[in-house]
N, C-alpha and C positions, 0 to 999 in steps of 0.2 A: 839854387833857386829856393827862395824862402817859401815856406808853407804856413798858412794860418790855421787857427783852430777849426775853422769851417771846413777846410780841405781834410784835415785829420778826422773830423767828425764824419764827413762823407765817406771816407775810406773805411773807417770803423763801422759805420752803418752797413756798408756793402758787405763787409766781412761777417757781421752779425747775422744778416739776413741770408746770405748765400751759404754760410757754413753752419747756420742755426746755433750760433754761439750764445751762451747764457752768461759767460764770464766777460763782462764789458772791459775790465782792466786788461785782460788778455787781448781783446779786440783793439784797444787803444795802443798797446805795445806793438802788436802786429802791424797796425796802420802806420805807426811811426817808422817801424823797420821797413815797410814797403816803400815809404817815401824817402828812405835813407836818412832818417833823423834819429837822434838819440832820445829814447823815451824818458831818460832822466833829465835831460837839459831842455826839453821842449814842453811848453805849456800844453796840457792836455784838455780836450773839450769836455764840457760838463755832460751829465746824463741828458739834460734838456736839449743841448746841442745835437747829441746823437739821435735822440728821439725825433727831432725836427728833420734830420737827414734820413732817418728810416721812413718817415712819412713821405718825404720827397721820392725816395727810392721806390716805394710801393706805387706812388702816383705815376712815376715814369715807366716802371717795368712790371709792376704787379698785375695790372689789368684784371681780367675775369678770373684768372687763377687765384690771385690774392683774395678777391671778393668771395670766391667759393670757399677757400680755406678759412677765412674769417667767419663766414656764415656757419660753417661746420663747427668751429670752435665755440661760437656763441650758442648754437643749438645744444651742443654737449653741455655747456655751462648751465643752460636753462634746465635741462633734464636733471642735473645734479642738484641744482638749487631747489627744484620742486621736491626732490627726495629729502632734502634737508630743510624744508620750509619752516619747520617748527623752531629752527634756530635763526630765522630771519637773515639768510645769507645775502651778501652784496657782492656783485662781480666788480673787481677792481683790476687795475693793471693794463697791460697791453691789449688784451682781448676786449676789455670794456672801452678802451680809448681808440681802438681801431687800427693800431699799428703793429699788431702781433705778427710774428713770422711762424713758420711751421714748428720751430723748436720752442716757442713761447708756451709757458705754462698758463693754464686757466687758473686764475687766482680768485678764490672766494674768501671773503672776510666774514667771520662769524663772531658774535659776542655771546659768551656762555658763562653762566655761573660756575659750571663745572665742565672742564674740557673732556673729562671721562665720558660724560653723556654723549658728546659728539662722537668720540671714538667708538663707543658701544653701538651707536646708530650706524656708523660706517661698517663695522663688523657685521651687523645684522643685514646690511645691504650687500654684503659680499665684497666690499672694497678691499683691494690689495694695497695696504699702506707699505710703501717701500722705504720710507725714511721719515724720521721725526726729529725735531730739535726745538729747544726752548730758547728764545731770545732773551736779552737782558731785561726787556720790559715785561717778561713772563708770557709773551705771545707764543703759543705752541703752533709750529708749522708741521703739517702732515703732507707728504708727497704721496700721491696715489697713482698707481699704474693703471692706465686706461687703454683700451685697445686702439683708440684714435689719437688722443691728445694727453699730454701730461697735465695733471691737476695738482694744485697746491691749495690746501685749506689752512687758513690762518685763523686760529682761535684766540681771541683776545679776552682777557678777564673783563667782566663788567666794570665800567668806570674808566677804563683805559681809552685814550683818544685813538682814533683811527690813524693808520700810517699816513703821514703828511705827504708822502710821495704820490699817493693815489688820489688824484683830484676827482676822477670820475668814479662814482659808486652807484652801480645800477641794481635796483631791486628786480625780482623776477618779473613784475609787471612792466617795469621800464624796459627790461631786456626783451621781453616778449613783443612789446610795441616796436622796438628797434629792429627786431628780426622781421616783423611783418612789413 
């Protein structure tokens, strides 16, 4: 029985949400395996296809539980954004777009002349940075352990364009209005 990319995307989305996967390549391979397909010989769904299916999954099965989880993630994001207000943070990614699952990181995009200033501010706030890495475009990503939700802070050098994958970019004021 042939399967299309939409079916693969739906299975991958279910695996991502139910297993709280962050590795979407793994979700695609597991989806193909679950459907009895070869991951190498089968055209895989795009991120956009999977995001659409995650939204559908939440609409069908998430209900009040997903709404409460998303509200909690957004409230946590707003608290952190207020603490880092001098760096003009923007909420991006799944929490901003409304399709986050329990394992999704709260992603904050910050532009700074000096990433060390942000790091020092995080230390002063008592943040527990569990991982850091620098991307090819010199964006520094810091993963912060939080009691409730994982947080990733992406610090871009001034003049660097925002990550094109993130279409929604919420300021603290916009996020506050969305929460209200």
